[in-house]
C-alpha positions as CSV (number, residue, x, y, z in Angstrom):
1,M,-22.4,-1.5,-14.4
2,T,-23.1,-4.8,-16.1
3,L,-23.1,-7.6,-13.5
4,G,-24.0,-11.0,-15.0
5,R,-27.5,-10.8,-16.5
6,E,-28.5,-7.7,-14.6
7,I,-27.6,-4.0,-15.1
8,V,-27.2,-2.1,-11.8
9,D,-25.5,1.1,-10.8
10,A,-21.9,0.8,-9.6
11,Y,-21.2,2.4,-6.3
12,P,-18.3,2.9,-3.8
13,I,-17.7,-0.4,-2.1
14,K,-16.8,-0.4,1.6
15,L,-15.2,-3.5,3.1
16,T,-14.7,-5.0,6.6
17,Y,-11.1,-4.8,7.6
18,H,-8.8,-7.4,9.1
19,V,-6.7,-6.6,12.2
20,R,-3.3,-7.9,13.1
21,S,-1.8,-7.4,16.6
22,Y,1.9,-7.8,15.8
23,Y,4.4,-6.8,18.5
24,F,5.5,-3.6,16.8
25,G,2.2,-1.9,17.1
26,E,0.3,0.1,19.8
27,R,-2.7,2.4,19.3
28,L,-1.7,4.9,16.7
29,I,-4.4,3.7,14.2
30,P,-7.4,4.3,16.4
31,D,-5.8,7.3,18.2
32,L,-4.5,9.3,15.2
33,L,-6.9,8.0,12.4
34,G,-10.0,7.9,14.5
35,K,-10.9,4.3,13.8
36,T,-13.3,4.1,16.7
37,D,-14.5,0.6,15.9
38,A,-10.9,-0.8,16.3
39,P,-10.7,-3.5,19.0
40,D,-9.0,-3.0,22.3
41,G,-5.3,-3.8,22.7
42,V,-2.5,-3.7,20.1
43,V,-3.7,-2.7,16.6
44,A,-0.5,-3.0,14.5
45,E,-2.2,-3.3,11.1
46,T,-5.7,-2.9,9.7
47,W,-6.0,-4.4,6.2
48,E,-8.4,-1.9,4.6
49,V,-8.6,-3.5,1.2
50,S,-7.6,-7.2,0.9
51,D,-8.4,-10.2,-1.1
52,D,-5.6,-12.4,0.4
53,R,-7.0,-15.8,1.3
54,D,-8.9,-15.7,4.6
55,T,-8.5,-11.9,4.9
56,T,-10.6,-11.0,1.9
57,G,-13.0,-8.2,2.9
58,T,-16.7,-8.5,3.1
59,V,-18.8,-5.8,1.5
60,K,-20.6,-3.6,4.1
61,N,-22.8,-1.5,2.0
62,G,-25.2,-1.4,-1.0
63,E,-26.3,-4.1,-3.4
64,Y,-23.5,-6.6,-2.6
65,A,-23.5,-6.3,1.2
66,G,-22.5,-9.6,2.8
67,R,-20.5,-10.8,-0.2
68,T,-16.7,-11.0,-0.2
69,L,-14.4,-9.0,-2.4
70,H,-13.1,-12.2,-3.8
71,D,-16.6,-13.2,-4.9
72,L,-17.0,-9.9,-6.8
73,V,-13.5,-10.0,-8.4
74,S,-14.2,-13.5,-9.6
75,E,-17.7,-12.8,-11.0
76,F,-17.2,-9.2,-12.3
77,P,-13.6,-8.6,-13.2
78,D,-14.2,-6.1,-16.0
79,E,-16.7,-4.0,-14.1
80,L,-14.9,-4.1,-10.8
81,V,-11.2,-4.2,-11.5
82,G,-11.0,-2.9,-15.1
83,E,-11.8,-3.8,-18.7
84,G,-9.9,-6.9,-19.8
85,W,-8.4,-7.5,-16.4
86,R,-8.1,-11.2,-15.3
87,G,-6.4,-12.5,-12.2
88,P,-6.8,-14.8,-9.2
89,Q,-7.2,-11.9,-6.7
90,F,-7.9,-8.2,-6.4
91,P,-4.5,-6.8,-7.4
92,L,-4.0,-4.4,-4.5
93,L,-3.7,-5.0,-0.7
94,E,-3.8,-1.8,1.4
95,K,-3.3,-1.3,5.1
96,F,-2.7,1.2,7.8
97,L,0.4,0.2,9.8
98,D,1.5,1.3,13.3
99,A,5.2,1.1,13.8
100,S,5.3,2.4,17.3
101,H,8.2,0.0,17.7
102,L,10.8,-1.2,15.2
103,L,9.5,-3.7,12.6
104,P,11.5,-6.9,12.1
105,V,14.1,-6.7,9.3
106,H,12.7,-8.6,6.4
107,L,12.1,-8.8,2.7
108,H,9.4,-10.0,0.3
109,P,10.0,-12.1,-2.8
110,D,9.8,-10.6,-6.3
111,D,7.4,-12.1,-8.8
112,A,9.8,-14.6,-10.3
113,T,10.9,-15.9,-6.8
114,A,7.3,-16.1,-5.6
115,R,6.4,-18.3,-8.6
116,D,9.5,-20.4,-8.7
117,K,10.2,-20.9,-5.0
118,H,6.9,-20.5,-3.3
119,G,4.3,-21.5,-5.9
120,E,2.5,-18.2,-5.6
121,P,1.2,-16.1,-8.5
122,H,3.2,-13.0,-7.6
123,G,5.5,-11.5,-5.1
124,K,5.2,-8.3,-3.0
125,T,6.3,-4.9,-4.1
126,E,5.1,-2.2,-1.7
127,A,5.2,1.5,-1.0
128,W,4.9,3.3,2.4
129,H,3.1,6.6,2.6
130,I,4.1,8.3,5.8
131,L,1.0,9.6,7.6
132,W,2.8,10.6,10.8
133,A,6.4,10.3,11.9
134,A,8.3,11.6,14.9
135,E,11.0,14.1,14.3
136,D,13.8,11.5,14.5
137,A,12.0,8.8,12.5
138,T,14.1,6.7,10.1
139,I,14.1,3.8,7.8
140,L,16.6,1.1,7.0
141,A,16.1,-0.1,3.4
142,G,18.4,-1.8,0.9
143,V,22.0,-2.8,1.4
144,N,25.2,-0.8,1.2
145,E,27.2,-1.1,-2.0
146,G,29.9,-3.8,-2.1
147,V,28.7,-5.8,0.9
148,S,29.2,-9.5,0.5
149,R,26.8,-12.3,1.4
150,E,29.0,-13.4,4.3
151,E,29.2,-9.9,5.6
152,L,25.4,-9.6,5.5
153,R,25.0,-12.9,7.3
154,E,27.5,-11.9,10.0
155,A,25.7,-8.5,10.5
156,F,22.3,-10.2,10.7
157,L,23.5,-12.7,13.3
158,A,25.0,-9.9,15.3
159,E,21.8,-7.9,14.9
160,D,23.9,-5.0,13.6
161,H,21.7,-4.2,10.6
162,E,23.0,-0.6,10.3
163,A,26.5,-1.9,9.5
164,V,25.2,-3.2,6.1
165,M,21.9,-1.2,5.5
166,P,21.7,2.5,4.9
167,R,19.6,4.6,7.4
168,Q,17.6,7.5,6.1
169,P,15.3,10.0,7.8
170,V,11.6,10.2,6.9
171,Q,9.0,12.8,7.6
172,T,5.2,13.1,7.3
173,G,4.2,13.2,3.7
174,D,7.1,11.2,2.3
175,T,6.6,8.0,0.3
176,V,9.1,5.1,0.0
177,Y,8.8,2.6,-2.9
178,V,10.2,-0.9,-2.0
179,P,10.4,-3.5,-4.7
180,G,10.2,-7.2,-4.0
181,G,13.6,-8.6,-2.8
182,V,14.7,-5.4,-1.1
183,I,15.4,-5.8,2.6
184,H,13.9,-3.2,4.9
185,T,12.5,-2.0,8.3
186,F,11.2,1.2,9.8
187,G,10.0,2.5,13.1
188,P,9.7,3.4,15.9
189,D,7.1,6.2,16.1
190,T,5.8,6.0,12.6
191,L,2.3,5.5,11.1
192,I,2.0,4.6,7.5
193,F,-0.4,3.7,4.7
194,E,0.9,0.8,2.8
195,V,-0.1,-0.3,-0.7
196,Q,1.3,-3.6,-2.1
197,Q,0.7,-6.5,-4.4
198,T,-1.7,-9.0,-2.9
199,S,0.7,-11.3,-1.1
200,D,1.8,-12.1,2.5
201,L,5.1,-13.8,1.7
202,G,8.1,-12.7,3.6
203,Q,11.6,-13.7,4.8
204,F,12.8,-12.4,8.2
205,V,16.4,-12.0,9.4
206,T,15.7,-10.9,13.0
207,P,15.3,-13.5,15.8
208,L,11.8,-12.6,16.8
209,G,8.5,-13.7,15.3
210,L,5.8,-11.3,14.4
211,Y,4.1,-11.7,17.8
212,G,7.4,-11.2,19.7
213,E,8.3,-14.8,20.3
214,R,12.0,-15.8,20.2
215,L,12.9,-18.2,17.5
216,D,15.2,-21.1,18.1
217,D,18.7,-20.7,16.7
218,A,18.4,-23.2,13.9
219,T,15.2,-21.5,12.6
220,W,16.7,-18.1,12.8
221,R,19.8,-19.1,10.8
222,A,17.6,-20.9,8.2
223,N,15.5,-17.7,7.9
224,I,18.6,-15.6,7.3
225,D,19.9,-18.0,4.6
226,A,16.4,-18.0,2.9
227,A,16.4,-14.2,2.9
228,L,19.9,-14.0,1.4
229,D,18.8,-16.3,-1.4
230,E,16.0,-13.9,-2.3
231,L,17.8,-10.6,-1.7
232,R,17.9,-7.9,-4.3
233,T,20.9,-5.5,-4.0
234,D,20.5,-3.3,-7.1
235,Y,17.7,-1.0,-5.7
236,L,18.0,1.6,-2.9
237,P,14.7,2.9,-1.6
238,R,14.7,6.6,-0.9
239,P,12.0,8.8,0.7
240,N,10.3,11.0,-1.9
241,P,8.0,14.0,-1.2
242,G,6.0,13.3,-4.4
243,L,5.4,15.4,-7.5
244,M,2.6,18.0,-7.5
245,L,0.1,17.8,-10.3
246,E,-2.4,20.2,-8.9
247,D,-1.8,22.9,-6.3
248,D,-4.7,25.3,-6.1
249,A,-7.6,25.0,-3.6
250,N,-7.3,21.3,-4.1
251,R,-3.9,19.6,-4.1
252,R,-2.9,16.4,-5.9
253,A,0.5,14.8,-5.6
254,L,1.8,11.7,-7.4
255,C,3.8,9.9,-4.7
256,A,4.9,6.5,-6.0
257,A,4.5,4.5,-9.2
258,G,5.5,1.2,-10.7
259,P,4.0,-1.6,-12.8
260,H,1.9,-2.9,-9.9
261,F,0.4,0.3,-8.5
262,A,0.4,4.1,-8.3
263,L,-0.2,6.1,-5.1
264,E,-1.4,9.6,-5.0
265,R,-2.3,12.0,-2.1
266,W,-5.3,14.4,-2.7
267,T,-6.0,17.2,-0.3
268,L,-9.5,18.6,-1.1
269,T,-11.1,21.8,0.2
270,E,-13.5,22.2,-2.7
271,P,-15.6,19.7,-4.8
272,Y,-13.4,17.7,-7.2
273,K,-14.6,15.7,-10.2
274,E,-12.7,12.5,-11.3
275,P,-13.5,11.3,-14.8
276,A,-14.6,7.8,-15.7
277,H,-11.8,5.2,-15.9
278,P,-13.4,2.0,-17.4
279,R,-9.9,0.4,-17.7
280,R,-9.1,0.6,-14.0
281,C,-10.7,0.9,-10.5
282,M,-9.4,3.2,-7.8
283,T,-9.3,3.0,-4.0
284,L,-9.7,5.9,-1.6
285,S,-8.5,5.9,2.0
286,N,-9.6,8.9,4.0
287,V,-7.1,10.4,6.5
288,G,-8.9,13.8,6.8
289,D,-12.3,15.2,7.2
290,V,-15.4,13.4,5.9
291,V,-15.9,13.4,2.1
292,R,-19.1,12.9,0.2
293,I,-18.8,10.6,-2.8
294,E,-21.4,11.4,-5.4
295,T,-22.1,9.1,-8.4
296,S,-24.9,8.7,-10.9
297,G,-26.3,6.0,-8.5
298,G,-26.3,8.1,-5.3
299,T,-24.1,9.3,-2.5
300,E,-21.8,7.6,0.0
301,M,-20.0,9.2,2.9
302,L,-16.4,8.3,3.5
303,Q,-15.4,8.9,7.1
304,R,-12.0,9.5,8.5
305,G,-10.1,6.2,8.7
306,E,-12.4,4.5,6.2
307,S,-11.5,3.1,2.7
308,C,-13.5,2.2,-0.3
309,I,-13.1,0.9,-3.9
310,L,-14.4,2.9,-6.8
311,P,-15.2,0.2,-9.4
312,A,-13.9,0.6,-12.9
313,A,-17.5,0.9,-14.2
314,I,-18.6,3.6,-11.8
315,G,-18.3,6.5,-14.3
316,E,-17.6,10.1,-13.3
317,V,-17.3,10.7,-9.5
318,R,-17.7,14.0,-7.6
319,L,-15.9,14.3,-4.3
320,A,-17.3,16.9,-2.0
321,P,-15.2,17.5,1.2
322,E,-16.8,18.6,4.5
323,G,-13.9,20.6,5.6
324,T,-10.5,19.4,4.4
325,S,-10.5,15.9,3.1
326,S,-7.1,14.1,2.7
327,L,-7.3,11.0,0.6
328,V,-4.7,8.3,-0.3
329,V,-5.6,7.2,-3.8
330,C,-4.3,4.0,-5.4
331,Y,-4.8,2.2,-8.7
332,V,-3.0,-0.1,-11.1
333,P,-1.6,2.3,-13.7
334,D,-0.9,2.4,-17.4
335,L,2.5,4.0,-16.7
336,A,2.7,5.9,-20.0
337,L,-0.8,7.3,-19.8
338,D,-1.4,7.8,-16.1
339,V,2.1,8.6,-14.8
340,I,4.7,9.7,-17.5
341,A,2.5,11.8,-19.7
342,P,0.9,14.0,-17.0
343,L,4.1,14.5,-15.2
344,R,6.0,15.5,-18.3
345,E,3.2,17.9,-19.2
346,A,3.6,19.4,-15.7
347,G,7.2,20.0,-16.5
348,Y,9.0,17.2,-14.5
349,A,12.2,15.8,-15.8
350,D,12.6,12.0,-16.5
351,N,14.9,11.6,-13.5
352,E,12.3,13.0,-11.2
353,I,9.7,10.6,-12.6
354,R,12.0,7.6,-12.3
355,A,12.6,8.5,-8.6
356,L,8.9,7.7,-7.8
357,G,9.7,3.9,-8.0
358,E,10.0,1.7,-11.1
359,V,9.0,3.8,-14.0
360,D,10.9,3.1,-17.3
361,V,11.3,6.5,-19.0
């Protein structure tokens, strides 16, 4: 891995994580994922991989311990993120999210709205991978066909969201792709892994703030109007079980894909080799047994509830599970090469591929 004037081995980068204690969370993240270092009290979100302003992670291991992810992205974009990549921030923000209670109904701007209205470089498309859900868990996402702006406003003011938004059941293993501009909520009794563009912009139509405080009426109404201005009505998110690419002793499913990210779920019971990808990095989040990550530069252990970045320059990686490792794997894809071609080769039809998110086939 060429870093400035020195040549050192790339290695799996572990980061500190940022905690948010929003009102909708409880203790699912430490209790179900085994994050024993989580603080006491409500742990609604842990931002596992983040380069968003003051939540950029600090490297915990190896040569660059003590430096921030933003430092490394700025100094070594080709080696860390991918050959030829340039940008103001690491392109993915990833978190565990505890929806023990219903999330506020909200949306995030798309790229054009983020630039034109908020002066930010990009918006926030996201995907939710359901790690655990109660039997009756559901989502509300998108709006019903033919609903007018005034009907939406009236429903939001009445807090009758189901009158204008479709409700769909979700189960463990599903993934839901949500483009910027699509209004949504989920919970209660749901634990997810979320991958998104690096952004924290949002518009809310419910009368509570993220910490449970009641908004004054004028602020609430202004929020509703702002959300309606940014609302996208031409996309209806649907839970998807994913498309299996490997199903032997090791299982690999492609669960969501679009121009900003792809999300896969790997279940490993035997060692697995991942080839070099100099054009893109990958992230691993472990929700199963411990996995040993072996590279040309050494070995790193990834515990349950931990995440890491595999830099683009890391070369071939061997993953050796100690039991059954279950990994959520994310990257910024070349859709033709990383998504469409392997899925077509596996025999999937174009409509199945399109259902993963925003894939133009």
